[in-house]
BATI-905294 format. One record per residue (C-alpha): residue number from 0; residue in one letter; x, y, z. Coordinates in nm, 2 decimals. Example, Ala and Ser with C-alpha at 12.3 -4.5 7.8 and 13.67 -1.06 7.14 Angstrom:
2
<0 a <1.23 -0.45 0.78>>
<1 s <1.37 -0.11 0.71>>
END
This chain:
603
<0 m <1.69 -1.20 1.63>>
<1 k <1.67 -1.44 1.33>>
<2 l <1.35 -1.38 1.13>>
<3 s <1.32 -1.74 1.03>>
<4 e <1.29 -1.85 1.40>>
<5 i <1.02 -1.60 1.51>>
<6 q <0.69 -1.76 1.61>>
<7 t <0.37 -1.56 1.54>>
<8 n <0.22 -1.62 1.89>>
<9 n <-0.03 -1.33 1.87>>
<10 a <-0.16 -1.41 1.52>>
<11 f <-0.52 -1.46 1.63>>
<12 d <-0.53 -1.21 1.91>>
<13 y <-0.75 -0.98 1.70>>
<14 k <-0.81 -0.71 1.96>>
<15 y <-0.43 -0.68 2.03>>
<16 l <-0.35 -0.66 1.65>>
<17 l <-0.62 -0.41 1.57>>
<18 n <-0.50 -0.19 1.86>>
<19 r <-0.15 -0.20 1.70>>
<20 m <-0.29 -0.11 1.36>>
<21 f <-0.52 0.17 1.50>>
<22 p <-0.25 0.45 1.47>>
<23 y <-0.24 0.38 1.09>>
<24 i <-0.62 0.35 1.07>>
<25 k <-0.72 0.65 1.28>>
<26 p <-0.63 0.93 1.04>>
<27 l <-0.84 0.76 0.77>>
<28 m <-1.14 0.68 0.98>>
<29 f <-1.38 0.90 0.79>>
<30 r <-1.29 0.74 0.45>>
<31 i <-1.30 0.40 0.61>>
<32 f <-1.65 0.48 0.75>>
<33 l <-1.77 0.58 0.41>>
<34 t <-1.63 0.26 0.25>>
<35 f <-1.82 0.05 0.50>>
<36 i <-2.13 0.26 0.46>>
<37 f <-2.12 0.21 0.08>>
<38 a <-2.07 -0.16 0.14>>
<39 v <-2.41 -0.19 0.32>>
<40 p <-2.65 -0.09 0.04>>
<41 l <-2.41 -0.26 -0.21>>
<42 g <-2.49 -0.59 -0.03>>
<43 l <-2.85 -0.52 0.03>>
<44 l <-2.92 -0.45 -0.34>>
<45 d <-2.83 -0.82 -0.41>>
<46 g <-3.18 -0.91 -0.29>>
<47 a <-3.36 -0.67 -0.51>>
<48 t <-3.40 -0.90 -0.81>>
<49 a <-3.51 -1.19 -0.59>>
<50 f <-3.76 -0.97 -0.40>>
<51 v <-3.94 -0.85 -0.72>>
<52 l <-3.98 -1.21 -0.85>>
<53 k <-4.28 -1.26 -0.61>>
<54 p <-4.49 -0.97 -0.74>>
<55 y <-4.37 -1.03 -1.10>>
<56 i <-4.47 -1.40 -1.11>>
<57 d <-4.79 -1.36 -0.90>>
<58 v <-4.91 -1.05 -1.07>>
<59 v <-4.76 -1.02 -1.41>>
<60 v <-4.74 -1.39 -1.50>>
<61 n <-5.04 -1.54 -1.30>>
<62 g <-5.26 -1.23 -1.31>>
<63 d <-5.32 -1.19 -0.94>>
<64 t <-5.32 -0.86 -0.76>>
<65 l <-5.12 -0.75 -0.46>>
<66 t <-5.18 -0.47 -0.21>>
<67 y <-4.89 -0.28 -0.04>>
<68 f <-4.96 0.00 0.21>>
<69 g <-5.31 0.05 0.07>>
<70 y <-5.20 0.05 -0.30>>
<71 t <-5.32 -0.22 -0.53>>
<72 l <-5.06 -0.34 -0.78>>
<73 t <-5.19 -0.48 -1.11>>
<74 r <-5.03 -0.65 -1.41>>
<75 d <-5.04 -0.33 -1.61>>
<76 i <-4.85 -0.13 -1.35>>
<77 l <-4.59 -0.39 -1.26>>
<78 s <-4.51 -0.48 -1.62>>
<79 v <-4.41 -0.12 -1.67>>
<80 i <-4.23 -0.06 -1.34>>
<81 i <-4.03 -0.37 -1.28>>
<82 p <-3.80 -0.39 -1.59>>
<83 p <-3.67 -0.03 -1.57>>
<84 g <-3.66 -0.06 -1.19>>
<85 i <-3.41 -0.35 -1.22>>
<86 v <-3.19 -0.13 -1.45>>
<87 v <-3.20 0.15 -1.20>>
<88 f <-3.11 -0.08 -0.92>>
<89 a <-2.82 -0.23 -1.12>>
<90 g <-2.70 0.13 -1.21>>
<91 a <-2.71 0.23 -0.84>>
<92 q <-2.52 -0.09 -0.74>>
<93 g <-2.26 -0.02 -1.01>>
<94 l <-2.20 0.33 -0.90>>
<95 l <-2.17 0.22 -0.53>>
<96 r <-1.93 -0.05 -0.63>>
<97 y <-1.70 0.19 -0.81>>
<98 l <-1.70 0.44 -0.52>>
<99 n <-1.65 0.16 -0.28>>
<100 t <-1.36 0.01 -0.47>>
<101 y <-1.19 0.35 -0.52>>
<102 l <-1.21 0.44 -0.16>>
<103 s <-1.10 0.11 -0.02>>
<104 d <-0.80 0.09 -0.26>>
<105 w <-0.70 0.45 -0.17>>
<106 i <-0.72 0.37 0.20>>
<107 s <-0.55 0.03 0.17>>
<108 i <-0.26 0.16 -0.04>>
<109 t <-0.21 0.46 0.20>>
<110 i <-0.20 0.24 0.51>>
<111 a <0.04 -0.01 0.34>>
<112 n <0.27 0.28 0.23>>
<113 n <0.27 0.43 0.58>>
<114 v <0.36 0.10 0.73>>
<115 k <0.64 0.04 0.48>>
<116 i <0.78 0.38 0.55>>
<117 d <0.79 0.32 0.93>>
<118 l <0.92 -0.03 0.88>>
<119 f <1.20 0.10 0.66>>
<120 k <1.29 0.35 0.92>>
<121 k <1.31 0.07 1.17>>
<122 l <1.52 -0.13 0.93>>
<123 v <1.79 0.13 0.87>>
<124 f <1.84 0.18 1.25>>
<125 l <1.88 -0.20 1.32>>
<126 d <2.23 -0.31 1.43>>
<127 s <2.48 -0.48 1.21>>
<128 k <2.43 -0.82 1.37>>
<129 f <2.07 -0.82 1.24>>
<130 y <2.20 -0.81 0.89>>
<131 d <2.46 -1.08 0.97>>
<132 e <2.19 -1.31 1.09>>
<133 n <1.92 -1.26 0.82>>
<134 s <1.93 -1.32 0.45>>
<135 s <1.85 -1.03 0.21>>
<136 g <1.56 -1.23 0.06>>
<137 l <1.39 -1.28 0.40>>
<138 v <1.44 -0.92 0.50>>
<139 i <1.29 -0.80 0.17>>
<140 s <1.00 -1.04 0.21>>
<141 r <0.92 -0.95 0.57>>
<142 f <0.97 -0.57 0.52>>
<143 l <0.79 -0.54 0.19>>
<144 s <0.55 -0.83 0.13>>
<145 d <0.40 -0.86 0.48>>
<146 p <0.30 -0.49 0.49>>
<147 d <0.11 -0.53 0.16>>
<148 m <-0.06 -0.84 0.29>>
<149 a <-0.14 -0.68 0.62>>
<150 s <-0.25 -0.34 0.51>>
<151 r <-0.37 -0.34 0.15>>
<152 q <-0.59 -0.65 0.19>>
<153 l <-0.72 -0.58 0.54>>
<154 i <-0.96 -0.30 0.44>>
<155 n <-1.06 -0.47 0.12>>
<156 s <-1.14 -0.79 0.30>>
<157 i <-1.34 -0.62 0.57>>
<158 k <-1.53 -0.43 0.31>>
<159 t <-1.60 -0.75 0.12>>
<160 l <-1.70 -0.91 0.44>>
<161 i <-1.95 -0.63 0.52>>
<162 t <-2.09 -0.65 0.16>>
<163 s <-2.13 -1.03 0.18>>
<164 f <-2.28 -1.00 0.53>>
<165 t <-2.54 -0.74 0.43>>
<166 s <-2.61 -0.92 0.11>>
<167 a <-2.68 -1.23 0.32>>
<168 l <-2.90 -1.03 0.56>>
<169 g <-3.10 -0.88 0.27>>
<170 l <-3.15 -1.22 0.11>>
<171 i <-3.25 -1.37 0.45>>
<172 f <-3.51 -1.10 0.48>>
<173 v <-3.65 -1.20 0.14>>
<174 l <-3.66 -1.56 0.25>>
<175 l <-3.85 -1.47 0.57>>
<176 y <-4.08 -1.24 0.37>>
<177 n <-4.17 -1.53 0.14>>
<178 s <-4.19 -1.81 0.40>>
<179 w <-4.06 -1.82 0.75>>
<180 e <-4.09 -2.20 0.77>>
<181 l <-3.87 -2.25 0.46>>
<182 a <-3.63 -1.97 0.58>>
<183 i <-3.55 -2.15 0.90>>
<184 v <-3.47 -2.47 0.70>>
<185 g <-3.25 -2.28 0.45>>
<186 v <-3.06 -2.07 0.71>>
<187 v <-2.99 -2.38 0.93>>
<188 v <-2.85 -2.56 0.63>>
<189 l <-2.63 -2.27 0.52>>
<190 v <-2.50 -2.22 0.88>>
<191 c <-2.40 -2.59 0.88>>
<192 a <-2.21 -2.53 0.55>>
<193 f <-2.03 -2.23 0.71>>
<194 l <-1.91 -2.40 1.04>>
<195 p <-1.60 -2.59 0.89>>
<196 m <-1.42 -2.25 0.86>>
<197 t <-1.35 -2.25 1.23>>
<198 f <-1.10 -2.54 1.19>>
<199 l <-0.85 -2.37 0.96>>
<200 r <-0.68 -2.11 1.17>>
<201 k <-0.38 -2.31 1.29>>
<202 k <-0.29 -2.45 0.95>>
<203 i <-0.31 -2.10 0.79>>
<204 k <-0.07 -1.97 1.05>>
<205 e <0.17 -2.26 1.01>>
<206 v <0.18 -2.25 0.63>>
<207 s <0.21 -1.87 0.63>>
<208 n <0.51 -1.87 0.85>>
<209 k <0.69 -2.14 0.65>>
<210 g <0.60 -1.98 0.32>>
<211 t <0.75 -1.65 0.43>>
<212 v <1.08 -1.82 0.51>>
<213 v <1.09 -2.02 0.19>>
<214 g <0.99 -1.71 -0.01>>
<215 g <1.27 -1.51 0.15>>
<216 n <1.52 -1.79 0.05>>
<217 i <1.40 -1.77 -0.31>>
<218 t <1.45 -1.39 -0.31>>
<219 t <1.80 -1.44 -0.16>>
<220 a <1.89 -1.69 -0.43>>
<221 f <1.78 -1.45 -0.71>>
<222 n <1.99 -1.17 -0.54>>
<223 e <2.29 -1.39 -0.52>>
<224 t <2.26 -1.50 -0.88>>
<225 y <2.24 -1.13 -0.98>>
<226 k <2.54 -1.02 -0.77>>
<227 g <2.75 -1.34 -0.81>>
<228 n <2.68 -1.40 -1.18>>
<229 k <3.06 -1.40 -1.27>>
<230 v <3.14 -1.65 -0.99>>
<231 i <2.85 -1.87 -1.10>>
<232 s <2.97 -1.86 -1.46>>
<233 g <3.34 -1.89 -1.38>>
<234 y <3.29 -2.19 -1.16>>
<235 n <3.02 -2.35 -1.38>>
<236 l <2.77 -2.33 -1.09>>
<237 q <2.46 -2.28 -1.31>>
<238 d <2.32 -2.62 -1.25>>
<239 d <2.38 -2.60 -0.88>>
<240 e <2.20 -2.27 -0.86>>
<241 y <1.92 -2.40 -1.08>>
<242 k <1.87 -2.71 -0.86>>
<243 k <1.87 -2.50 -0.54>>
<244 v <1.60 -2.26 -0.67>>
<245 k <1.41 -2.54 -0.82>>
<246 s <1.41 -2.72 -0.48>>
<247 l <1.29 -2.40 -0.31>>
<248 i <1.01 -2.34 -0.56>>
<249 r <0.90 -2.70 -0.52>>
<250 e <0.90 -2.65 -0.14>>
<251 t <0.67 -2.35 -0.19>>
<252 f <0.45 -2.56 -0.41>>
<253 t <0.43 -2.83 -0.14>>
<254 l <0.34 -2.57 0.13>>
<255 q <0.07 -2.41 -0.09>>
<256 m <-0.08 -2.75 -0.18>>
<257 s <-0.07 -2.85 0.18>>
<258 l <-0.30 -2.55 0.26>>
<259 t <-0.51 -2.62 -0.05>>
<260 k <-0.55 -2.99 0.06>>
<261 r <-0.68 -2.87 0.40>>
<262 t <-0.90 -2.59 0.27>>
<263 g <-1.00 -2.70 -0.08>>
<264 w <-1.26 -2.94 0.05>>
<265 l <-1.46 -2.65 0.20>>
<266 s <-1.61 -2.53 -0.13>>
<267 p <-1.74 -2.88 -0.24>>
<268 i <-1.86 -2.96 0.11>>
<269 m <-2.05 -2.63 0.13>>
<270 y <-2.19 -2.69 -0.21>>
<271 i <-2.31 -3.04 -0.12>>
<272 i <-2.46 -2.92 0.20>>
<273 a <-2.63 -2.62 0.03>>
<274 s <-2.76 -2.85 -0.25>>
<275 i <-2.91 -3.09 0.01>>
<276 g <-3.07 -2.79 0.18>>
<277 i <-3.22 -2.66 -0.15>>
<278 a <-3.35 -3.01 -0.23>>
<279 f <-3.51 -3.03 0.11>>
<280 v <-3.65 -2.68 0.07>>
<281 m <-3.80 -2.78 -0.26>>
<282 l <-3.97 -3.08 -0.11>>
<283 v <-4.12 -2.88 0.17>>
<284 g <-4.21 -2.59 -0.06>>
<285 n <-4.40 -2.82 -0.29>>
<286 q <-4.62 -2.93 0.00>>
<287 l <-4.68 -2.57 0.10>>
<288 i <-4.78 -2.48 -0.25>>
<289 i <-5.01 -2.78 -0.27>>
<290 n <-5.17 -2.69 0.06>>
<291 g <-5.22 -2.33 -0.06>>
<292 r <-4.99 -2.18 0.21>>
<293 l <-4.73 -2.05 -0.05>>
<294 t <-4.78 -1.89 -0.39>>
<295 t <-4.57 -1.98 -0.69>>
<296 g <-4.42 -1.63 -0.70>>
<297 s <-4.32 -1.66 -0.33>>
<298 f <-4.16 -1.99 -0.39>>
<299 a <-3.97 -1.87 -0.70>>
<300 s <-3.85 -1.57 -0.51>>
<301 f <-3.75 -1.79 -0.22>>
<302 i <-3.55 -2.03 -0.43>>
<303 t <-3.38 -1.75 -0.61>>
<304 s <-3.29 -1.58 -0.28>>
<305 l <-3.16 -1.91 -0.14>>
<306 l <-2.94 -1.97 -0.45>>
<307 l <-2.82 -1.61 -0.44>>
<308 l <-2.75 -1.65 -0.06>>
<309 y <-2.50 -1.93 -0.13>>
<310 k <-2.26 -1.69 -0.29>>
<311 p <-2.23 -1.44 0.00>>
<312 i <-2.22 -1.73 0.25>>
<313 k <-1.94 -1.89 0.05>>
<314 t <-1.77 -1.55 0.02>>
<315 l <-1.80 -1.49 0.39>>
<316 g <-1.61 -1.82 0.45>>
<317 q <-1.34 -1.72 0.20>>
<318 d <-1.32 -1.37 0.35>>
<319 l <-1.28 -1.51 0.70>>
<320 t <-1.01 -1.74 0.57>>
<321 s <-0.84 -1.45 0.40>>
<322 i <-0.87 -1.23 0.71>>
<323 q <-0.71 -1.50 0.93>>
<324 g <-0.42 -1.50 0.69>>
<325 i <-0.41 -1.12 0.70>>
<326 f <-0.39 -1.12 1.08>>
<327 v <-0.10 -1.36 1.06>>
<328 a <0.07 -1.10 0.83>>
<329 i <-0.02 -0.81 1.06>>
<330 n <0.13 -1.00 1.35>>
<331 r <0.45 -1.05 1.16>>
<332 v <0.47 -0.68 1.08>>
<333 f <0.44 -0.58 1.44>>
<334 e <0.70 -0.84 1.54>>
<335 l <0.93 -0.63 1.32>>
<336 f <0.83 -0.31 1.49>>
<337 d <0.91 -0.48 1.83>>
<338 f <1.27 -0.55 1.73>>
<339 q <1.51 -0.35 1.93>>
<340 s <1.86 -0.27 1.81>>
<341 r <2.12 -0.42 2.03>>
<342 i <2.31 -0.10 1.99>>
<343 e <2.14 0.12 2.25>>
<344 d <2.17 0.49 2.18>>
<345 k <2.14 0.62 2.54>>
<346 g <2.44 0.85 2.54>>
<347 q <2.39 1.22 2.60>>
<348 k <2.73 1.37 2.53>>
<349 e <2.82 1.54 2.20>>
<350 l <3.16 1.46 2.05>>
<351 k <3.25 1.82 1.94>>
<352 n <3.63 1.80 1.92>>
<353 a <3.87 1.54 1.79>>
<354 p <3.97 1.31 2.08>>
<355 s <4.33 1.35 2.19>>
<356 v <4.35 0.98 2.29>>
<357 v <4.15 0.68 2.16>>
<358 e <4.20 0.39 2.40>>
<359 f <4.10 0.03 2.39>>
<360 k <4.09 -0.09 2.75>>
<361 n <4.07 -0.47 2.81>>
<362 v <3.83 -0.51 2.53>>
<363 s <3.68 -0.85 2.46>>
<364 f <3.41 -0.93 2.20>>
<365 s <3.19 -1.22 2.10>>
<366 y <2.94 -1.23 1.81>>
<367 d <2.74 -1.52 1.97>>
<368 n <2.81 -1.47 2.34>>
<369 e <3.01 -1.80 2.33>>
<370 k <3.34 -1.79 2.14>>
<371 e <3.54 -1.48 2.19>>
<372 v <3.67 -1.31 1.88>>
<373 l <3.87 -1.06 2.07>>
<374 r <4.04 -1.11 2.41>>
<375 n <4.17 -0.83 2.64>>
<376 i <4.27 -0.59 2.36>>
<377 s <4.44 -0.28 2.51>>
<378 f <4.62 0.00 2.33>>
<379 k <4.62 0.38 2.29>>
<380 a <4.62 0.60 1.98>>
<381 e <4.70 0.96 2.01>>
<382 h <4.56 1.23 1.78>>
<383 g <4.74 1.23 1.45>>
<384 q <4.89 0.88 1.49>>
<385 t <4.85 0.60 1.24>>
<386 i <4.78 0.26 1.40>>
<387 a <4.83 -0.04 1.17>>
<388 i <4.66 -0.37 1.25>>
<389 v <4.81 -0.68 1.09>>
<390 g <4.76 -1.06 1.13>>
<391 n <4.63 -1.37 0.97>>
<392 s <4.27 -1.38 0.83>>
<393 g <4.01 -1.44 1.09>>
<394 g <4.22 -1.30 1.37>>
<395 g <3.98 -1.02 1.46>>
<396 k <4.14 -0.72 1.28>>
<397 s <3.81 -0.60 1.12>>
<398 t <3.62 -0.66 1.44>>
<399 i <3.85 -0.41 1.62>>
<400 v <3.77 -0.12 1.38>>
<401 n <3.40 -0.22 1.36>>
<402 l <3.38 -0.16 1.74>>
<403 l <3.49 0.20 1.70>>
<404 p <3.17 0.33 1.53>>
<405 r <2.97 0.09 1.74>>
<406 f <2.86 -0.14 1.46>>
<407 y <2.88 -0.38 1.75>>
<408 d <2.93 -0.32 2.12>>
<409 v <3.21 -0.46 2.32>>
<410 t <3.13 -0.77 2.53>>
<411 k <3.38 -0.67 2.80>>
<412 g <3.60 -0.37 2.86>>
<413 n <3.58 -0.01 2.73>>
<414 i <3.67 0.20 2.43>>
<415 l <3.75 0.55 2.55>>
<416 f <3.77 0.88 2.38>>
<417 d <3.97 1.10 2.62>>
<418 g <3.87 0.88 2.91>>
<419 i <3.49 0.88 2.82>>
<420 d <3.33 0.55 2.71>>
<421 i <3.20 0.58 2.35>>
<422 r <2.87 0.45 2.47>>
<423 d <2.82 0.78 2.66>>
<424 f <2.82 0.97 2.33>>
<425 k <2.52 1.01 2.11>>
<426 l <2.55 0.76 1.84>>
<427 t <2.51 1.01 1.56>>
<428 s <2.78 1.23 1.72>>
<429 l <3.02 0.93 1.75>>
<430 r <2.97 0.82 1.40>>
<431 n <3.00 1.17 1.26>>
<432 s <3.36 1.17 1.40>>
<433 i <3.46 0.86 1.21>>
<434 s <3.52 0.81 0.83>>
<435 q <3.56 0.46 0.68>>
<436 v <3.71 0.33 0.36>>
<437 f <3.67 -0.04 0.31>>
<438 q <3.81 -0.30 0.07>>
<439 d <3.48 -0.32 -0.11>>
<440 n <3.31 0.01 -0.07>>
<441 f <2.94 0.03 -0.15>>
<442 l <2.83 0.30 -0.39>>
<443 f <2.47 0.39 -0.43>>
<444 s <2.29 0.42 -0.76>>
<445 g <2.30 0.78 -0.88>>
<446 t <2.58 1.01 -0.98>>
<447 i <2.94 1.04 -0.86>>
<448 r <2.85 1.37 -0.70>>
<449 d <2.56 1.21 -0.51>>
<450 n <2.79 0.95 -0.37>>
<451 i <3.05 1.21 -0.26>>
<452 l <2.79 1.43 -0.09>>
<453 l <2.68 1.14 0.13>>
<454 g <2.98 1.24 0.34>>
<455 k <2.85 1.60 0.37>>
<456 k <2.51 1.68 0.22>>
<457 d <2.56 2.06 0.24>>
<458 a <2.91 2.07 0.10>>
<459 t <3.00 2.37 -0.12>>
<460 q <3.13 2.34 -0.47>>
<461 e <3.47 2.45 -0.34>>
<462 e <3.48 2.16 -0.09>>
<463 i <3.37 1.91 -0.36>>
<464 d <3.64 2.04 -0.60>>
<465 f <3.90 2.01 -0.32>>
<466 v <3.82 1.65 -0.24>>
<467 v <3.80 1.55 -0.60>>
<468 k <4.15 1.67 -0.66>>
<469 a <4.29 1.54 -0.33>>
<470 s <4.14 1.20 -0.40>>
<471 h <4.28 1.20 -0.75>>
<472 l <3.93 1.17 -0.89>>
<473 d <3.99 1.46 -1.13>>
<474 e <4.22 1.23 -1.35>>
<475 f <3.92 1.04 -1.48>>
<476 i <3.63 1.28 -1.41>>
<477 i <3.76 1.50 -1.70>>
<478 t <3.72 1.20 -1.93>>
<479 l <3.35 1.17 -1.86>>
<480 e <3.10 1.37 -2.07>>
<481 k <2.89 1.47 -1.76>>
<482 g <3.18 1.48 -1.52>>
<483 l <3.07 1.45 -1.15>>
<484 d <2.71 1.42 -1.27>>
<485 s <2.77 1.09 -1.45>>
<486 v <2.55 0.81 -1.34>>
<487 i <2.75 0.52 -1.21>>
<488 g <2.49 0.24 -1.19>>
<489 e <2.41 0.01 -0.90>>
<490 n <2.72 -0.02 -0.67>>
<491 g <2.93 0.18 -0.92>>
<492 t <2.93 -0.10 -1.18>>
<493 s <3.05 0.13 -1.45>>
<494 l <3.36 0.22 -1.26>>
<495 s <3.69 0.03 -1.21>>
<496 g <3.80 -0.09 -0.87>>
<497 g <4.04 0.20 -0.83>>
<498 q <3.79 0.45 -0.94>>
<499 r <3.53 0.32 -0.69>>
<500 q <3.79 0.34 -0.41>>
<501 r <3.87 0.70 -0.50>>
<502 v <3.50 0.79 -0.49>>
<503 a <3.48 0.63 -0.15>>
<504 i <3.79 0.82 -0.04>>
<505 a <3.64 1.15 -0.16>>
<506 r <3.32 1.06 0.03>>
<507 a <3.53 1.00 0.35>>
<508 m <3.74 1.31 0.29>>
<509 i <3.45 1.55 0.25>>
<510 k <3.31 1.42 0.58>>
<511 n <3.62 1.57 0.75>>
<512 a <3.60 1.34 1.04>>
<513 p <3.90 1.34 1.29>>
<514 i <3.92 0.95 1.29>>
<515 v <3.97 0.75 0.98>>
<516 v <3.94 0.37 0.94>>
<517 l <4.10 0.20 0.64>>
<518 d <4.00 -0.16 0.62>>
<519 e <4.23 -0.31 0.36>>
<520 a <4.14 -0.02 0.13>>
<521 t <4.40 -0.11 -0.14>>
<522 s <4.42 -0.49 -0.11>>
<523 a <4.20 -0.56 -0.41>>
<524 l <4.37 -0.32 -0.65>>
<525 d <4.65 -0.37 -0.91>>
<526 n <4.98 -0.20 -0.86>>
<527 k <4.90 0.10 -1.08>>
<528 s <4.56 0.16 -0.92>>
<529 e <4.71 0.11 -0.57>>
<530 k <4.97 0.38 -0.62>>
<531 i <4.70 0.63 -0.73>>
<532 v <4.47 0.53 -0.44>>
<533 q <4.75 0.54 -0.19>>
<534 k <4.82 0.90 -0.29>>
<535 a <4.46 0.98 -0.22>>
<536 l <4.47 0.79 0.11>>
<537 d <4.78 0.99 0.21>>
<538 n <4.58 1.31 0.17>>
<539 l <4.29 1.16 0.36>>
<540 m <4.51 1.06 0.65>>
<541 k <4.67 1.40 0.72>>
<542 d <4.62 1.54 1.07>>
<543 r <4.39 1.26 1.16>>
<544 t <4.39 0.95 1.39>>
<545 v <4.40 0.66 1.15>>
<546 f <4.34 0.29 1.20>>
<547 v <4.47 0.08 0.91>>
<548 i <4.40 -0.28 0.86>>
<549 a <4.72 -0.36 0.67>>
<550 h <4.76 -0.57 0.36>>
<551 r <5.04 -0.40 0.17>>
<552 l <5.38 -0.26 0.27>>
<553 s <5.30 0.10 0.17>>
<554 t <5.02 0.11 0.41>>
<555 i <5.21 0.03 0.73>>
<556 f <5.58 0.10 0.69>>
<557 n <5.54 0.45 0.83>>
<558 a <5.27 0.37 1.09>>
<559 d <5.34 0.51 1.44>>
<560 k <5.23 0.18 1.59>>
<561 i <5.17 -0.17 1.45>>
<562 l <4.95 -0.41 1.63>>
<563 v <4.99 -0.78 1.55>>
<564 i <4.67 -0.97 1.61>>
<565 d <4.67 -1.35 1.65>>
<566 n <4.35 -1.54 1.75>>
<567 g <4.19 -1.24 1.89>>
<568 s <4.48 -1.11 2.10>>
<569 i <4.76 -0.86 2.06>>
<570 v <5.08 -1.06 2.05>>
<571 e <5.32 -0.79 1.94>>
<572 e <5.32 -0.41 1.93>>
<573 g <5.57 -0.15 1.80>>
<574 t <5.70 0.02 1.49>>
<575 h <5.80 -0.16 1.17>>
<576 e <6.17 -0.15 1.27>>
<577 e <6.10 -0.25 1.63>>
<578 l <5.89 -0.55 1.53>>
<579 l <6.14 -0.67 1.28>>
<580 n <6.40 -0.69 1.55>>
<581 i <6.20 -0.93 1.76>>
<582 p <6.36 -1.28 1.71>>
<583 d <6.11 -1.53 1.58>>
<584 g <5.84 -1.27 1.61>>
<585 k <5.50 -1.30 1.45>>
<586 y <5.54 -0.98 1.26>>
<587 k <5.88 -1.08 1.13>>
<588 s <5.73 -1.41 1.01>>
<589 l <5.45 -1.23 0.83>>
<590 y <5.71 -1.00 0.68>>
<591 n <5.92 -1.28 0.56>>
<592 m <5.62 -1.45 0.40>>
<593 q <5.48 -1.15 0.23>>
<594 f <5.67 -0.82 0.25>>
<595 k <6.02 -0.94 0.19>>
<596 k <5.90 -1.14 -0.11>>
<597 q <5.74 -0.82 -0.25>>
<598 e <6.06 -0.63 -0.19>>
<599 t <6.25 -0.89 -0.39>>
<600 i <6.01 -0.86 -0.67>>
<601 n <6.04 -0.48 -0.67>>
<602 i <6.42 -0.50 -0.68>>
END
């Protein structure tokens, strides 16, 4: 499910894509209908100026008379009517253009926002592996930029297409009205100028797909620069990051120019063909005037109409090119909607009580369905027990606890709560029973109170006060002017590491879940902060089943059971004392390398 590898196979199946868009279009059909209705006279009025040239030149300039529907038009009448009539037409066209633009923008933005809302809902329910496989930049590009391209520009482009089409029809009518012989010549020439548009679809699709991937990589690079600025500065990586982004931007330029190279010739080709057509029309028109079959007013009106017709014909081509790009974006949007989370929520059981026994039964797991990260993991944890998991980095410790809330599903075996497979529980019910505190806890922008209440949105003030005290947050909350309502910035940047951990512990504590997962919750802290956080963790762990990924002695000495993981398998199991008594044991080796050294330092 890598976004960069998806092929837009239905990009030009217009019927299929419009059917997919219809649920977003249907509630706005009346406004869309009005927009398109306004577009028709808006286009037709383009021919008004060209149409009045015939009577103006023939009657006002040359002094002839014309009869329309039994009424004779003279120089005196037309010289008074035509100038203000042109102003009235222009005013009507301006008003229609304003109404048309307002309506189309309102519709387009509404559709785009509705698509974004639904896409974000899709995004938040996707599984963890999706986020592992896709960069943040590409996700942002696909979930934000494509909906804008697909939704906001679709209605505008169709509206412009209708305006250009009706404008062309109106001007063609003026051509036919003045001379059907010349009209045939002019229309054939302009159609020939329009035909090259049909050869662009494949290139637009190809460049659009590649451009999205590169654009996502650029966004990722900017995100990484923002979040990793200290690493970049500390390791003097500024030039490396600069070169990487410079290379990506140049790749974007190459893609854009590749499309321009293949589409840029359209305008001059159309211009040359149209110029040849106009020159040919002038030659034929001269002969018709000389032979008395065409008046000078008709010819002037015809040439003006033909010149004005070039713009909507050219715009039609540009609009069709734009619409083809829009349909590529629409296809990409609905490919996102078609993603299915690999974590299926088909369970029907509610997990109402704390499980008496949590059991891993012959559990194996692989991220890529090839190399197994865990192999035949089996153990039991009874309610109230603390299970510590230790081992070398990369051995699979975090994977074990990530399987509990079903961030990933086991490849083989079962995880059982009181003998019931966790996949049989509703996903929300399962996750409501588990609290997590990680090494690097993510805090959301907002206040300290906001972040604590994520654990329980309807918590009372008494509950908040209790967890604040139990997590030892009160020690620094009282130093803040606004207390719990202090804004902490993105990811808690205004807090220290220990303070962030205590906020995360308070969040987990107020959730009051029967199972607690501590994934190296104190490993990144200094000794002073660790002691405070450990006190808070001790309060969190009371009367709960706890899974601890161990890093420091204080976390695991009193654990009811310690699992030693090596290369995805449990190689030893027991209490701290039992494991130390295993000759040449893996745990004893880890202890000698890390824990005993720490004891010596403490002594």
